[in-house]
C-alpha positions as CSV (number, residue, x, y, z in Angstrom):
1,X,-15.0,32.7,-18.9
2,X,-15.0,33.5,-22.6
3,X,-13.2,36.8,-21.9
4,X,-10.4,34.9,-20.2
5,X,-10.1,32.6,-23.3
6,X,-9.8,35.7,-25.4
7,X,-7.1,37.2,-23.1
8,X,-5.2,33.9,-23.2
9,X,-5.3,33.9,-27.0
10,X,-4.1,37.5,-27.2
11,X,-1.2,36.7,-24.8
12,X,-0.2,33.7,-26.8
13,X,-0.4,35.7,-30.0
14,X,1.8,38.4,-28.5
15,X,4.3,35.8,-27.4
16,X,4.5,34.4,-30.9
17,X,4.9,38.0,-32.3
18,X,7.7,38.8,-29.9
19,X,9.5,35.5,-30.7
20,X,9.3,36.3,-34.4
21,X,11.0,39.7,-34.1
22,X,14.6,38.4,-34.6
23,X,13.5,36.6,-37.7
24,X,11.8,39.7,-39.1
25,X,14.8,41.8,-38.3
26,X,17.1,39.4,-40.2
27,X,14.6,39.2,-43.1
28,X,14.6,43.0,-43.3
29,X,18.4,43.1,-43.3
30,X,18.6,40.4,-46.0
31,X,16.2,42.4,-48.1
32,X,18.4,45.5,-47.9
33,X,16.6,47.3,-45.1
34,X,18.0,48.7,-42.0
35,X,17.0,45.8,-39.7
36,X,14.3,47.9,-37.9
37,X,16.9,50.5,-37.0
38,X,19.7,48.0,-36.0
39,X,21.9,49.0,-39.0
40,X,21.0,52.5,-40.1
41,X,22.7,52.3,-43.6
42,X,21.8,48.7,-44.4
43,X,23.9,45.6,-43.9
44,X,26.8,46.7,-46.2
45,X,27.6,49.8,-44.0
46,X,26.5,48.4,-40.7
47,X,28.6,49.6,-37.8
48,X,26.5,48.2,-35.0
49,X,27.8,48.5,-31.5
50,X,28.8,45.3,-29.7
51,X,25.8,45.5,-27.3
52,X,23.0,46.3,-29.7
53,X,22.3,42.6,-30.4
54,X,22.4,41.4,-26.8
55,X,20.4,44.5,-25.8
56,X,17.7,43.5,-28.3
57,X,17.8,39.9,-27.1
58,X,17.6,40.9,-23.4
59,X,14.6,43.1,-24.1
60,X,12.8,40.3,-26.0
61,X,13.5,37.8,-23.2
62,X,12.2,40.2,-20.6
63,X,9.0,40.8,-22.6
64,X,8.6,37.1,-23.2
65,X,8.9,36.4,-19.5
66,X,6.4,39.1,-18.6
67,X,4.0,37.7,-21.1
68,X,4.6,34.2,-19.7
69,X,3.8,35.5,-16.3
70,X,0.5,37.1,-17.5
71,X,-0.4,33.8,-19.3
72,X,0.2,31.9,-16.1
73,X,-2.0,34.3,-14.1
74,X,-4.8,34.1,-16.8
75,X,-4.7,30.3,-16.8
76,X,-4.8,30.2,-13.0
77,X,-7.8,32.6,-12.9
78,X,-9.6,30.5,-15.5
79,X,-9.0,27.3,-13.5
80,X,-10.3,28.9,-10.3
81,X,-13.4,30.2,-12.1
82,X,-14.0,26.8,-13.5
83,X,-13.5,25.1,-10.1
84,X,-15.9,27.6,-8.5
85,X,-18.5,27.0,-11.2
86,X,-18.2,23.3,-10.8
87,X,-18.5,23.4,-7.0
88,X,-21.6,25.6,-7.3
89,X,-23.2,23.2,-9.8
90,X,-22.3,20.2,-7.6
91,X,-23.8,21.8,-4.5
92,X,-27.0,22.6,-6.5
93,X,-27.2,19.1,-7.7
94,X,-26.9,17.7,-4.2
95,X,-29.7,19.9,-2.9
96,X,-32.1,19.1,-5.7
97,X,-32.7,15.5,-4.5
């Protein structure tokens, strides 16, 4: 049960990290960097193709949806384990009388 809580926390942390990637890319560009490879020579000499931004966005959306699916499966597994544990404890409580 605790392991599933850790897995859920890791998945949520990964989702937050993926959601922050565009902000970090923009911050890197504003600081004079290359935007994590988006603009090789910095913002002043940026000759990015038309599809580099949408490609990055599509990749991030796909990763977020995959992480959301993993989160849904982990929460479902945790709920089933809890229900199974509760049903076992109820059945033991009924037989003890």
